[in-house]
N, C-alpha and C positions, 0 to 999 in steps of 0.2 A: 016894914017891908024892905027888903034889901034891893038896892038899885043894881041893875045889870051894868057890868063894866065892859067897856069896849077896849079890846087890846088889838093894836095894829102890829102885825108881824111882817117885816119885809125880808126878802132874801137877797143874796148877793147879785143875782142877775137883775133884779129890779133896781137895786142901789147903783149898779154899774150903768144901767140904762139911764136912770135919772141924772146921775153925775155927768154923763156924756151928752146930755141935751145942750144945744146951743142957744135955744130960745129962752131968755130969762123970764119972759111973761108966762110961758108954759110951765117952767119950773115953779114959779110963784103960785100959779093956779093949782097945780097938783099938790104942792106943799100945803097950801091953804085948805084945800078940800080934805086932805088927810087929817089936818088939825081939827077941822070941823067935825069930822067923823069921830075922832078920838074924844071930842067934847060932847058927843051924843047927838050932833046935828047931822041927820042923814036925810038929804033931800034929793029928789030926782031918782030915787031908787025904783028898780023894776024887778019883780020876781022872775027868775028863769025856770027853776024847778024846785023841788022840795028843799027848803033851807038855803038855797043859793040865790043871791041877788046880784044885780049889776048897777053901778052908778056910772053915768057917762059924764065926762068932762069935755065941754065944747071948746077944744082948741084946734088948731089947724089940722093936725093929723087924726084927731079924735082919740081920746084915752078912755079906757074903761077900768073901773076898779070892781073886782069881784069879791064878795064876802059871803060868809055863811053864818047862820045863827041857829 
């Protein structure tokens, strides 16, 4: 059985936002979570609607990652 691959696609607005963050802990937490997702570790996920899910990252301002499958 072929394993599902996780592909993370970021866009310029996201990359600009991330590179503009001043909080190194927040940057680390977001980067770590994206690496975990890429490696297939999806925790704290909540379904929103058909095929759309949300992952919350608990940092000061609150960050959400949305994905679909």
